[in-house]
C-alpha positions as CSV (number, residue, x, y, z in Angstrom):
1,M,-8.2,10.3,0.2
2,P,-8.2,9.8,-3.5
3,I,-10.3,7.0,-4.8
4,L,-9.1,6.0,-8.3
5,N,-11.3,4.1,-10.8
6,K,-10.7,2.3,-13.5
7,T,-13.6,0.9,-15.8
8,N,-13.5,-1.7,-18.0
9,C,-9.5,-2.6,-17.9
10,S,-9.3,0.9,-19.4
11,R,-6.3,3.4,-18.0
12,S,-8.4,6.4,-17.1
13,V,-9.4,7.5,-13.9
14,R,-12.0,9.7,-12.3
15,K,-11.9,11.7,-9.0
16,E,-14.0,10.9,-5.9
17,S,-13.2,12.3,-2.3
18,H,-12.2,10.2,1.0
19,R,-10.2,10.5,4.0
20,F,-7.2,9.0,5.5
21,E,-7.8,8.6,8.9
22,G,-6.0,7.0,11.9
23,N,-7.6,5.3,13.0
24,G,-13.7,-3.2,-9.1
25,S,-12.3,-6.1,-9.8
26,M,-10.9,-6.2,-13.2
27,D,-9.5,-8.6,-16.2
28,N,-5.8,-8.7,-15.3
29,A,-5.5,-11.1,-18.2
30,S,-5.3,-8.4,-20.7
31,I,-3.5,-6.0,-18.9
32,D,0.5,-5.5,-19.2
33,A,2.5,-2.7,-18.5
34,K,6.4,-1.8,-18.9
35,I,8.7,-2.7,-16.0
36,S,12.1,-2.1,-15.8
37,R,12.8,-1.0,-11.6
38,T,15.5,-1.8,-9.6
39,P,16.4,-0.6,-5.5
40,T,19.2,-0.3,-2.9
41,Q,18.5,-2.4,0.0
42,T,15.4,-4.4,2.0
43,F,13.5,-3.3,4.6
44,S,14.2,-5.4,7.7
45,P,11.7,-4.8,10.3
46,A,9.5,-7.2,8.4
47,V,9.8,-11.1,9.2
48,V,10.2,-12.4,5.7
49,A,10.8,-15.7,4.6
50,P,13.2,-17.0,1.4
51,A,11.3,-17.2,-1.9
52,F,14.1,-18.5,-4.2
53,H,11.6,-19.7,-6.7
54,H,11.4,-16.3,-8.0
55,N,13.6,-14.8,-10.7
56,T,15.0,-11.4,-10.7
57,N,17.2,-9.8,-12.9
58,V,19.8,-6.7,-11.4
59,C,20.8,-4.3,-14.0
60,A,22.4,-0.8,-13.3
61,V,19.9,2.2,-14.1
62,K,20.3,5.9,-14.4
63,H,18.8,9.0,-12.5
64,H,16.4,10.7,-14.6
65,F,13.4,13.0,-13.4
66,S,10.0,12.4,-15.0
67,S,8.0,15.1,-13.6
68,P,9.1,19.0,-13.3
69,I,7.5,18.6,-9.5
70,V,9.6,16.2,-7.6
71,S,11.0,13.0,-8.1
72,W,13.4,10.7,-6.8
73,I,14.6,7.5,-8.0
74,E,17.0,4.9,-6.6
75,D,20.7,4.3,-7.4
76,I,22.1,1.0,-8.7
77,P,20.9,-1.7,-6.3
78,L,22.3,-4.3,-4.3
79,V,21.6,-7.8,-5.5
80,G,19.6,-9.8,-2.3
81,H,16.6,-12.1,-2.6
82,V,13.0,-11.6,-3.4
83,S,11.3,-12.7,0.2
84,H,7.7,-13.4,1.1
85,V,6.4,-11.3,3.7
86,T,4.8,-13.2,6.8
87,D,2.6,-11.9,9.9
88,P,5.0,-10.8,12.4
89,E,2.4,-11.6,15.3
90,L,2.6,-15.1,14.4
91,R,5.9,-15.5,15.6
92,N,5.4,-14.3,18.7
93,E,3.6,-16.9,21.2
94,H,2.6,-14.3,23.4
95,L,0.6,-12.3,21.0
96,E,-2.7,-13.5,19.8
97,P,-2.8,-12.9,16.2
98,S,-5.6,-10.7,14.7
99,C,-5.3,-12.0,11.2
100,S,-3.8,-15.1,9.8
101,D,-1.0,-15.7,7.6
102,S,-3.0,-18.2,5.7
103,S,-5.5,-16.0,4.0
104,T,-9.3,-16.4,4.1
105,S,-9.6,-14.0,1.1
106,N,-10.4,-15.1,-2.6
107,A,-7.1,-15.8,-4.5
108,V,-4.9,-12.5,-5.9
109,H,-2.0,-11.9,-7.8
110,D,1.5,-11.5,-6.0
111,M,2.6,-7.8,-5.4
112,H,6.4,-6.9,-5.2
113,I,7.3,-3.6,-3.4
114,S,10.8,-2.6,-1.9
115,G,11.1,-2.1,1.9
116,R,13.2,0.7,1.3
117,L,9.8,2.7,-0.5
118,M,8.4,2.4,3.5
119,E,12.0,3.7,4.7
120,E,11.8,6.7,2.3
121,F,8.2,7.3,2.9
122,M,9.1,7.4,6.8
123,E,11.9,10.1,6.2
124,L,9.6,12.2,4.5
125,A,6.8,11.8,6.9
126,K,9.5,12.6,10.0
127,D,8.2,15.9,10.5
128,N,4.6,15.3,10.5
129,T,5.7,12.3,13.0
130,S,7.2,14.4,15.2
131,K,4.6,17.0,15.4
132,N,2.0,13.6,16.0
133,L,0.6,14.5,12.7
134,E,-0.5,11.8,10.0
135,T,1.1,11.4,6.4
136,C,-0.4,9.6,3.8
137,G,0.7,8.4,0.2
138,I,-0.8,6.4,-2.8
139,L,0.8,3.6,-4.4
140,G,1.3,3.5,-7.9
141,A,1.7,-0.4,-9.5
142,S,2.4,-1.9,-13.1
143,F,1.3,-5.3,-13.8
144,K,3.6,-7.7,-15.9
145,N,3.6,-11.7,-15.9
146,Q,0.4,-11.6,-13.6
147,T,2.2,-10.0,-10.7
148,F,1.7,-6.3,-9.6
149,Y,5.1,-4.1,-8.7
150,V,4.8,-1.3,-6.5
151,T,6.9,1.3,-8.7
152,T,5.8,4.8,-7.7
153,L,4.9,6.4,-4.3
154,I,3.0,9.5,-4.6
155,V,2.7,11.8,-1.6
156,P,0.0,14.4,-2.3
157,K,-0.6,17.9,-0.5
158,Q,-2.3,17.5,2.7
159,E,-4.1,18.3,5.6
160,S,-3.3,16.3,8.8
161,T,-4.1,16.0,12.1
162,A,-3.2,13.4,14.7
163,H,-5.8,10.9,13.6
164,S,-6.4,11.8,10.0
165,C,-5.0,13.0,6.7
166,Q,-6.7,14.7,3.8
167,A,-5.3,14.6,0.4
168,L,-5.8,17.8,-1.7
169,N,-5.6,18.7,-5.2
170,E,-6.5,14.9,-6.0
171,E,-6.6,15.8,-9.8
172,E,-2.7,15.7,-9.6
173,I,-3.0,11.8,-8.7
174,H,-4.8,11.0,-11.4
175,A,-2.9,12.7,-13.8
176,I,0.2,10.8,-12.4
177,L,-1.4,7.4,-12.4
178,D,-2.8,8.1,-15.9
179,K,0.3,9.2,-17.7
180,Q,2.2,6.2,-16.2
181,S,-0.6,3.9,-16.8
182,L,-0.1,2.6,-13.1
183,F,-3.0,0.8,-11.4
184,P,-3.8,2.2,-7.5
185,A,-2.5,-0.4,-5.9
186,G,-3.1,1.0,-2.0
187,W,-2.3,3.4,0.1
188,I,0.0,3.9,2.8
189,H,-0.2,6.2,6.4
190,T,1.3,6.7,9.5
191,H,-0.1,6.4,13.1
192,P,2.4,8.5,14.7
193,S,1.5,7.8,18.3
194,Q,-1.4,5.2,17.8
195,T,-0.7,0.9,17.8
196,C,-0.5,-0.6,14.1
197,F,-4.2,-1.6,12.5
198,L,-6.9,-0.5,10.6
199,S,-9.2,1.5,12.4
200,S,-13.2,1.6,11.3
201,I,-12.6,4.7,8.9
202,D,-9.3,2.9,7.4
203,L,-11.4,0.0,6.8
204,H,-13.5,2.0,4.7
205,T,-10.9,3.6,3.1
206,Q,-9.5,0.1,2.1
207,Y,-12.6,-1.2,0.9
208,S,-12.9,1.7,-1.5
209,Y,-9.6,0.7,-2.9
210,Q,-10.0,-2.8,-2.9
211,V,-13.2,-2.8,-4.9
212,M,-11.3,-1.2,-8.0
213,L,-8.3,-3.8,-7.5
214,P,-8.4,-7.1,-5.2
215,E,-4.9,-6.9,-4.7
216,A,-4.7,-3.4,-3.2
217,I,-3.2,-3.2,0.1
218,A,-3.1,-0.5,3.2
219,I,0.3,-0.5,4.6
220,V,0.2,1.6,8.3
221,M,3.2,2.8,9.6
222,A,3.3,2.7,13.4
223,P,6.6,3.9,14.5
224,T,5.3,3.8,18.5
225,D,4.0,0.5,18.4
226,T,6.5,-2.0,20.4
227,T,5.1,-5.3,18.8
228,R,5.1,-4.2,15.1
229,S,6.3,-0.9,13.7
230,F,4.5,-1.8,10.1
231,G,1.6,-3.8,8.6
232,I,0.2,-4.6,5.3
233,F,-3.0,-5.2,5.4
234,R,-6.0,-5.7,3.4
235,V,-10.0,-6.3,3.8
236,T,-10.9,-10.2,3.8
237,D,-12.9,-11.1,1.0
238,P,-15.7,-12.2,0.9
239,G,-16.4,-11.6,4.8
240,G,-14.9,-7.9,5.6
241,I,-15.8,-6.8,2.0
242,Q,-19.8,-7.6,2.7
243,V,-19.6,-6.0,5.7
244,L,-18.0,-2.8,4.6
245,R,-20.4,-3.0,1.6
246,E,-23.4,-2.9,3.7
247,C,-22.3,-0.5,6.1
248,K,-23.8,2.9,5.8
249,E,-22.2,4.9,8.8
250,S,-19.2,7.1,8.7
251,G,-16.4,8.5,11.3
252,F,-15.1,6.1,14.3
253,H,-18.0,3.1,14.5
254,S,-17.9,-0.6,15.2
255,H,-19.2,-2.9,12.6
256,K,-21.0,-6.0,12.8
257,E,-19.5,-9.6,12.5
258,T,-18.8,-11.2,9.3
259,A,-21.2,-13.9,8.3
260,D,-18.3,-16.5,8.1
261,G,-16.6,-15.5,11.3
262,S,-13.2,-14.0,9.5
263,P,-11.7,-10.8,10.8
264,L,-12.7,-7.6,9.1
265,F,-9.1,-7.5,7.9
266,E,-5.9,-9.7,7.6
267,H,-2.4,-9.7,7.1
268,S,-1.6,-9.3,3.4
269,S,-0.4,-12.9,2.3
270,N,0.6,-12.3,-1.2
271,I,3.5,-9.4,-0.7
272,Y,7.0,-10.1,-1.6
273,I,9.7,-7.5,-0.8
274,N,12.1,-7.1,-3.5
275,P,15.2,-5.5,-3.1
276,N,15.9,-5.4,-7.0
277,L,12.9,-3.1,-7.6
278,R,13.3,0.3,-8.5
279,F,10.8,2.9,-7.2
280,E,10.0,6.4,-7.6
281,I,8.9,9.0,-5.2
282,I,6.8,12.2,-6.4
283,D,6.2,14.8,-3.8
284,L,3.6,16.9,-4.6
285,R,3.8,19.1,-1.2
286,T,6.7,20.8,-2.5
287,S,5.3,21.8,-5.8
């Protein structure tokens, strides 16, 4: 998968190769990005709690095509409330939570994402999913008023298996993020026939994102998991971050326990499903 680096709070990126497999901190105070995004509906499978203290402005927007490759933008939105995503496992007394809704990690900024983005990603991944092949994408976010807004989904050219997805032509991803002044806010990928979790290789991928942007998330879409069809995860900090920093293994492997007894990854407790958030999808596979 592409690893996207920002140095000294600049907008530049560099190329480094990693894999999606199924299996640096920055000073945000100096960052401000233009945000005027809005969608059509929210994603229902998440367990969400109302968060009425968040102010949202809804406005009509026009279609436009920012790239000759392929771009898609949501139409005029339905009005809805911003909802805080909570861990579905905590709502089922028969399940033992694998990660806690009360984060053990260091404080991070809130992040807003449209549930419709996940629905549209699954639609784009439909052919691969039916063939038991993974699909991956990269999330681009703007930063405004101390909050990250996921406004772009990039689906790169890729090679897939049932347990892996390799992004190709990574310079195309870097160019889009750099041109639109977006932060690499994490990644999304499918587990076509697996449960919803982060494998050992997924953990290393997520670690690479979090050392660049502590708020970065890993979204796993698992349509065959009967307990949770998707999860929004991050590596625990400092526990999981320290373990992965010291781990030199590759491929599928086990990790040692964290020094503080925390799990290696957790449900991201800073995520809000925002039905008024407009986003763009750029599918580079068709270019």
